[in-house]
C-alpha positions in Angstrom: 0.0 0.0 0.0 1.3 3.4 -1.0 0.5 4.9 2.4 2.8 2.5 4.3 5.7 3.1 1.9 6.0 6.7 3.0 8.2 7.5 6.0 7.2 8.7 9.4 7.4 12.3 8.3 4.1 12.0 6.4 1.7 11.3 9.2 -0.7 14.0 8.1 -0.9 12.8 4.6 -1.4 9.2 5.8 -4.2 10.3 8.1 -5.9 12.2 5.4 -5.7 9.3 2.9 -7.1 6.8 5.5 -10.0 9.3 6.2 -10.6 9.5 2.5 -10.7 5.8 2.1 -12.9 5.5 5.1 -15.4 8.0 3.7 -15.4 6.1 0.4 -16.1 2.9 2.3 -18.9 4.4 4.4 -20.7 5.3 1.2 -20.2 1.8 -0.3 -23.0 -0.7 -0.4 -21.9 -4.0 1.5 -24.0 -6.4 -0.5 -22.7 -5.0 -3.7 -19.1 -5.2 -2.5 -19.6 -8.8 -1.5 -21.2 -9.7 -4.9 -18.2 -8.0 -6.7 -15.6 -9.8 -4.6 -17.4 -13.2 -5.0 -17.7 -12.6 -8.8 -14.0 -11.6 -9.0 -13.0 -14.7 -7.3 -15.1 -16.9 -9.6 -14.0 -15.0 -12.7 -17.5 -14.2 -13.7 -16.9 -11.2 -15.9 -20.5 -11.0 -17.1 -21.8 -10.8 -13.5 -19.2 -8.0 -12.8 -20.3 -6.0 -15.8 -23.9 -6.4 -14.8 -23.2 -5.2 -11.3 -21.2 -2.3 -12.5 -23.8 -1.1 -14.9 -26.4 -1.4 -12.2 -24.5 0.8 -10.0 -23.8 3.3 -12.8 -27.6 3.5 -13.5 -28.4 4.1 -9.8 -25.8 6.9 -9.4 -27.0 8.9 -12.4 -28.7 11.9 -10.7 -30.1 13.4 -14.0 -33.1 11.8 -15.4 -33.6 11.1 -19.2 -35.5 14.3 -19.6 -34.8 16.4 -22.6 -33.3 19.9 -22.1 -36.5 21.6 -23.4 -38.4 19.9 -20.6 -36.8 21.7 -17.7 -39.0 22.9 -14.9 -40.3 26.3 -15.7 -41.8 28.9 -13.2 -44.8 31.1 -14.2 -44.2 32.4 -17.7 -44.3 36.2 -17.3 -42.0 38.8 -18.9 -39.5 38.8 -16.1 -39.0 35.0 -16.3 -38.9 35.2 -20.1 -36.2 37.9 -20.0 -33.8 35.9 -17.8 -34.4 32.8 -19.7 -33.6 34.6 -23.0 -30.4 35.9 -21.5 -29.5 32.5 -20.3 -30.1 31.0 -23.6 -28.0 33.6 -25.3 -25.1 33.0 -22.8 -25.4 29.2 -23.3 -25.1 29.4 -27.0 -22.2 31.9 -26.7 -20.3 29.9 -24.2 -20.7 26.6 -26.0 -19.7 28.1 -29.4 -16.8 29.9 -27.7 -18.1 33.3 -28.7 -15.6 35.8 -27.2 -17.9 38.8 -26.5 -20.5 36.6 -24.8 -17.8 34.8 -22.8 -16.4 38.1 -21.6 -19.8 39.4 -20.8 -20.5 36.3 -18.6 -17.3 36.3 -16.8 -17.3 40.0 -16.3 -20.4 39.9 -14.0 -19.2 41.3 -10.7 -22.5 42.1 -9.0 -23.3 38.5 -8.4 -21.2 35.9 -6.7 -20.9 32.7 -8.7 -18.6 29.8 -9.1 -16.6 30.6 -12.2 -14.7 27.3 -12.0 -18.0 25.3 -12.0 -19.2 27.4 -15.0 -15.9 26.6 -16.9 -16.3 22.8 -16.0 -19.9 22.7 -17.2 -19.1 24.5 -20.5 -16.0 22.1 -21.0 -18.3 19.1 -20.5 -20.9 20.2 -23.0 -18.1 21.1 -25.5 -16.4 17.6 -25.1 -19.7 15.8 -25.5 -20.4 17.8 -28.7 -17.0 17.2 -30.1 -17.3 13.5 -29.4 -20.7 13.4 -31.1 -19.1 15.1 -34.1 -16.4 12.3 -34.3 -18.9 9.4 -34.2 -22.6 9.3 -34.8 -24.2 6.8 -32.4 -27.7 8.1 -32.5 -30.1 8.2 -29.6 -27.4 7.5 -27.0 -25.3 10.4 -27.8 -28.4 12.6 -27.9 -29.1 11.6 -24.3 -25.5 12.2 -23.3 -25.7 15.7 -24.8 -29.0 16.6 -23.0 -27.5 15.3 -19.7 -24.4 17.5 -20.2 -26.6 20.5 -21.3 -29.0 20.5 -18.5 -26.7 21.5 -15.5 -25.2 24.3 -17.6 -28.6 25.7 -18.5 -29.8 25.5 -15.0 -26.6 27.2 -13.8 -26.9 30.0 -16.4 -30.6 30.6 -15.7 -30.0 31.0 -12.0 -27.1 33.4 -12.7 -29.3 35.4 -15.1 -32.1 35.5 -12.6 -29.7 36.8 -9.9 -28.3 39.5 -12.2 -31.7 40.8 -13.0 -32.8 41.1 -9.4 
């Protein structure tokens, strides 16, 4: 184990690593872990794949909704205005439009996580780029809608805060 190979001078790092491993284990499902260990010992690869895909399906927080089906509040002019701003920002950020990007990142009257925004934009761009390389149909559309949804929600909340 990597932690034990370090010398006595790295106690803090060792403690932090053990705490991290402990937090991961607390979130683990014991029945699933036992099934995985048993399948590994028996060499049953199909069972391992089935268990891992089951876990991946359960851990997906975003449902298979389309981006257009996002929850809307009452449709009055104020809501329409911030939604139009958010949509314009979305298109500009995803298409790497410099003026729009500068406009969004220049917002100083509202506190928002710029690092999170960069991450969400990068994810959407990567999914779009991978869709351009290979055309796999409905599965890639689902990936794209799952990537777009958090960015749209983030931009809508930011636009709403700037208009308040």
